[in-house]
Legacy VTK file of the C-alpha trace (Angstrom):
# vtk DataFile Version 3.0
C-alpha trace
ASCII
DATASET POLYDATA
POINTS 211 float
-23.038 -10.715 51.743
-25.769 -10.475 55.023
-29.360 -10.532 54.720
-31.591 -9.671 57.751
-34.801 -11.929 58.610
-37.071 -10.950 61.107
-39.345 -12.426 62.809
-42.207 -9.745 63.787
-43.320 -11.460 66.751
-41.315 -13.775 69.808
-42.193 -17.498 68.861
-38.812 -18.964 69.004
-40.784 -22.142 67.288
-41.848 -19.576 64.032
-38.375 -17.858 64.383
-36.850 -21.589 64.077
-38.963 -22.652 61.016
-38.649 -19.502 59.472
-34.887 -19.953 59.290
-35.214 -23.792 58.167
-36.809 -22.787 55.362
-34.172 -19.733 54.054
-31.388 -22.544 55.082
-32.134 -24.266 51.177
-31.228 -20.726 50.222
-28.211 -19.978 51.343
-26.008 -18.755 54.993
-26.539 -15.190 54.308
-29.638 -15.048 56.261
-29.484 -14.013 59.642
-32.810 -14.788 61.422
-34.575 -12.620 64.656
-37.268 -12.370 66.159
-38.955 -9.340 68.053
-38.521 -10.656 71.784
-41.071 -7.982 73.161
-43.431 -8.870 70.741
-47.347 -10.555 70.121
-46.582 -14.418 70.141
-49.070 -14.274 66.586
-49.324 -10.925 64.632
-53.255 -11.078 65.004
-54.863 -8.422 64.978
-54.187 -4.623 63.028
-53.310 -3.759 66.707
-50.708 -5.951 66.397
-49.876 -5.050 63.192
-49.296 -1.218 63.220
-48.006 -1.105 66.810
-45.387 -3.554 64.659
-44.552 -1.419 62.268
-42.333 1.611 63.775
-40.100 -0.800 65.797
-39.555 -3.021 62.718
-38.283 -0.058 60.535
-36.244 1.699 63.266
-34.455 -1.769 63.721
-34.243 -1.876 60.022
-32.495 1.173 59.728
-30.213 0.818 62.532
-28.420 -2.755 61.389
-25.835 -3.513 58.886
-27.174 -5.668 56.360
-27.279 -5.729 51.824
-31.337 -6.787 52.160
-34.208 -6.930 55.117
-36.986 -9.693 55.263
-39.939 -8.806 57.237
-41.084 -12.570 57.956
-44.594 -12.525 58.159
-48.126 -12.374 56.188
-49.247 -8.965 57.296
-46.026 -6.751 55.930
-45.795 -4.742 59.302
-44.348 -1.951 59.120
-42.813 -2.732 55.710
-43.790 0.378 53.716
-42.564 2.444 56.371
-39.048 1.366 56.637
-38.172 1.525 52.727
-38.715 5.138 53.721
-35.825 4.286 56.582
-33.301 2.649 53.810
-31.627 2.092 50.898
-31.519 -1.342 50.847
-33.916 -4.054 49.721
-36.957 -4.841 52.393
-39.029 -7.431 51.387
-42.822 -8.314 53.000
-43.612 -11.614 52.857
-46.645 -11.305 51.848
-45.239 -9.257 48.720
-42.908 -11.639 47.706
-45.159 -14.973 47.931
-48.824 -13.128 45.978
-45.981 -12.189 43.855
-44.679 -15.184 42.723
-47.842 -16.842 42.715
-49.274 -14.726 39.858
-46.272 -15.575 38.284
-46.728 -19.568 38.036
-50.424 -18.985 37.758
-53.327 -17.199 35.772
-55.350 -17.756 39.097
-54.138 -18.303 43.448
-55.611 -18.900 46.454
-54.392 -18.142 50.317
-54.516 -19.967 53.342
-55.348 -17.157 56.056
-54.196 -18.200 60.022
-57.505 -16.921 60.669
-60.884 -15.029 59.318
-59.619 -11.458 60.887
-56.643 -11.503 58.454
-57.939 -10.781 55.699
-59.297 -7.747 55.874
-55.939 -6.239 56.316
-54.650 -8.844 53.165
-56.662 -8.136 50.385
-55.549 -4.210 50.356
-52.274 -5.197 50.628
-53.291 -7.644 47.523
-55.226 -4.883 45.938
-52.720 -2.090 46.188
-50.181 -5.077 44.125
-52.934 -5.098 41.228
-53.622 -9.041 41.822
-56.775 -9.321 43.653
-58.787 -9.626 40.227
-56.247 -12.977 39.899
-57.233 -14.340 43.760
-59.914 -16.980 43.921
-60.303 -16.974 47.575
-58.901 -16.293 51.208
-59.937 -18.512 52.835
-59.075 -18.853 57.131
-58.504 -21.104 59.567
-59.398 -21.127 62.788
-57.893 -18.140 64.535
-54.721 -20.843 66.011
-51.455 -19.429 65.924
-48.630 -18.685 64.513
-46.726 -21.701 65.922
-49.586 -24.027 66.150
-50.412 -23.517 62.251
-46.919 -25.670 61.167
-46.957 -27.694 63.388
-50.030 -29.541 64.767
-51.468 -32.200 62.572
-55.063 -31.338 63.298
-54.182 -28.031 61.767
-52.968 -29.454 59.107
-56.022 -31.386 58.299
-58.289 -28.417 57.643
-55.016 -26.658 55.931
-55.279 -29.894 53.294
-59.672 -29.283 53.066
-58.648 -25.492 52.170
-56.266 -25.876 49.859
-58.285 -28.463 47.954
-61.293 -25.967 47.877
-59.163 -23.768 46.465
-58.398 -26.053 44.391
-61.121 -26.929 43.554
-62.392 -23.797 42.570
-59.893 -22.762 40.406
-56.964 -21.476 41.627
-53.964 -22.744 40.709
-51.512 -22.529 43.032
-51.367 -21.801 45.934
-50.105 -19.105 49.114
-49.506 -19.994 52.508
-50.808 -16.901 54.392
-48.501 -17.569 57.511
-44.576 -17.637 58.450
-45.342 -20.249 60.447
-46.892 -22.590 58.083
-43.711 -22.642 55.990
-42.593 -26.147 56.404
-45.818 -27.068 55.080
-45.457 -26.451 51.804
-43.580 -29.376 50.549
-46.371 -31.879 52.152
-49.351 -29.645 50.675
-47.292 -29.220 46.984
-47.651 -33.218 47.141
-51.270 -33.788 48.275
-52.958 -31.134 46.333
-50.659 -31.410 43.006
-50.114 -27.812 42.630
-47.518 -25.301 43.428
-47.964 -24.545 47.525
-45.675 -21.434 47.897
-44.260 -20.184 51.131
-43.986 -16.911 51.582
-41.152 -16.972 54.109
-39.081 -19.279 50.521
-40.634 -17.109 48.541
-38.973 -13.396 50.193
-35.870 -15.095 50.106
-36.162 -15.850 46.232
-37.377 -12.383 45.831
-34.244 -10.608 48.024
-32.045 -12.410 46.559
-33.038 -11.485 42.727
-33.646 -7.825 44.053
-29.785 -7.884 44.390
-28.962 -9.686 41.604
-27.752 -13.117 43.600
-27.930 -16.445 41.779
-29.773 -18.854 44.318
LINES 1 212
211 0 1 2 3 4 5 6 7 8 9 10 11 12 13 14 15 16 17 18 19 20 21 22 23 24 25 26 27 28 29 30 31 32 33 34 35 36 37 38 39 40 41 42 43 44 45 46 47 48 49 50 51 52 53 54 55 56 57 58 59 60 61 62 63 64 65 66 67 68 69 70 71 72 73 74 75 76 77 78 79 80 81 82 83 84 85 86 87 88 89 90 91 92 93 94 95 96 97 98 99 100 101 102 103 104 105 106 107 108 109 110 111 112 113 114 115 116 117 118 119 120 121 122 123 124 125 126 127 128 129 130 131 132 133 134 135 136 137 138 139 140 141 142 143 144 145 146 147 148 149 150 151 152 153 154 155 156 157 158 159 160 161 162 163 164 165 166 167 168 169 170 171 172 173 174 175 176 177 178 179 180 181 182 183 184 185 186 187 188 189 190 191 192 193 194 195 196 197 198 199 200 201 202 203 204 205 206 207 208 209 210
């Protein structure tokens, strides 16, 4: 079995972090990046520009399932029109997992400008009433979001605020934050959902594979 995992940005560090996050789920994940993509998917234009290349790459690939490893789920709906295999988005998977684990959840976003597009997706999933809030970092890069100690302090503060406002689960709103999940969960005492691992679990479930 082969699951192709595409990081829509060009960051090598983020791509390596995605592979590390999926490794405990098994060897079936092949993680690649869009070499000509931006270093971070920041803007609505980045999301729109990524959609067609991602759909084309997925349509031309030989795999049993696919993951779009970006919290904005660029090209997810388009890709699903091109192939019959399961295509899973990181935001979709993380939000669904959060709703399964808690009555209410919160999200830590990479930047404030990402929040409106995230909210549209959450509303489409029928989960907007379960969202306590989505709170942003200070527009850091996807790579720095998972590696910079100062960024972690900000992530922790946002997580504490969401927890104290009633979030029973915290979703990390960027694939670059994947490696923070275990540490943050220990510090907060509530479930913290890495969107990459959530996408891995969801695609395996849709492929009916025990993980």
